[in-house]
N, C-alpha and C positions, 0 to 999 in steps of 0.2 A: 636327454634320457627320460624315459617314461617313469613317473612316480608309481609305486605300488598301490594297488587298490586298497583303501583303508578297511574295507569289509570283504576280504577274500573268502571264497568258498572253502570251508575246512575239508570237504570231501570232493575233490575235483573229479570231473568226468572228462572224457576225450573231447566233448563239445565245448568245454570252457575255454575262454580266451586265456592267453598266458597271464594277463593281468589279474585274472580271477583266481589263480592258483597261488596259495600261500608260499612265501619264501621262508627259509630258515633264518635264524637270528642274525647270523653273519652276513648273509646276502641282503637282508633287509636294512641293516644298520651300518655296514662298513662303507667308508668313503675312500675310494682309491685315489692316489696322488699321481700316478703315472699311466701312460697308455697301456703298458703291460698289465698293471693292476686292474685297469678297467676291463681289459680283455679276459683276464683270469676270473674276475668277478662275474662277467657275462657268461662264461662257460659254466661256472658254478651254478648260476641261476638256471641255466638250461638244464643242468643235471637235476637240480632240485625239482624243477617244474615237470621233468619227465617222469619223476617217481622212482628213478634209479637211486638206491640207497647210497649215501656217502660212505666211504671206507674209513674205519678207525685204524690205528696203527697195527693191530693184530690182523685185520682184514688185508691191509696193504702188504704186510709180511707174507701172508698166505698167497696172495696174488703173485707177488714177486717169485716166491718159491715155485708156484705152478708154472709160471712163464719160463723159469730156468730149469724145469724138469723135476723139481723137488717132490711134487705130488705124485708124479709117475714113479719116482724112485721108492717112495713109501708104499705105494700100491704094489710094486714089484716085490718088495720085502714081505708084505703081508701075504701075497698070493703064493710065493715060493718058499717062504720061511728061511730065506738066505740073505745074508748081508752082502751087498755088492761091494767088491773089494778093489777093483781097478777102475779109477775114474779118469776120464779124459777132460782136461780143462783148457779153456781159452785164456791164455795169460794176459792178453790185451784188455779184455773186458772183465776178467776175473769171474767167469761164469762156467758152470758145469755144463759140458756138452753131452756126455753120456757116461754110463757106468756099466761095467762088465763083470761077470763072474770070474773070468780068467784073464791072465795077462795076454795069452795068445789071441783071445777074442778082441781085446782092446788094440793090440798091435795090428791085427787084420783090418780093423776099422781105420786105423791111422794110414796104413798102406793104401787102402781103397780111396781114402780122402785125398791123399797126395796124388794118386793117379788121376782122380777126377778134377782136382782144383789146381794142380801144378806144384812144383817143388817148394815154392815159398810158403805154401799153406802150413807146413809144419813149423814155421818160425814162431807162431804164437800158440803152439800146443804144448801141454805138459801131461805126463802120465803119472798119476799119484796112486800109491798102494795104501789102502785104508783097511788095515787089519784090526779087528775089534780088540785084540790083545796088546796092541802097540800104538804108538803115535803115528798118524799118517805121515808118509814120507814120499818125496818125489823120486821117481825112478829115472826119468829122462825128460829133457826139455828140448824143443826146437829141432835143430839138425841131428842132435844125439838121439832124439826120439825116432826120427826118420830112419837113421842108421839101425837102431834097435829093431825097428819094424821090418828091416831087410829091404828098404827102399833106397836104391842108389840115388843120391842127390849130388850131381856133378858140381854144382856151384856152391854147395854147402858141405864141405868135408866134415866128418865127425871131429869133435874136439878131443885132444889127447889129455 
C-alpha cells in the first residue's frame, strides 16, 4: 500500500497525482484489519480524492428519501397543495412505491402492475390510506389488494 505524501497539495487540481491530494483524517490514520475493511477504506480514499463530499447522517437520510421517492412526494405536495393519501408500499423491502390522490388511481396502478408483471406481483404490495386527520391504516395487502383492484388472481383467491 502506498504511503500518503507527507506534503499533499491543499488545493488539488485535475493534474495532481492521487498521492498529492490530501486525505481526510479517517482515511489518513485508520488501519483496517480485514480485506473488507481495506476495500472500504480504499473506496473512501477514492471518494475523498475525487472531491465528492462525504455524507453526514442528514445528507444520507435525504438521499435515501430521494431514492425512495420522498423528495418527489414533497415536491408534489408543494406544487399541488394536496396531501397524497393513498400509498402503495412494497412490503418485502418496506419502501414506498408511489402515492396517489385517490384510491381509484392507486388501484388502477396495482391492476396495471399485475397485468405487466404477473399475478405474484401483488404478493408484496400493500395499500395504505394516510389521512391527515387519522392514523394511517392498511386497506389491503397482497392477494386481497389484487382482488380489491378488480384483478382476478386464479392462484391467489382473496382471504375471507
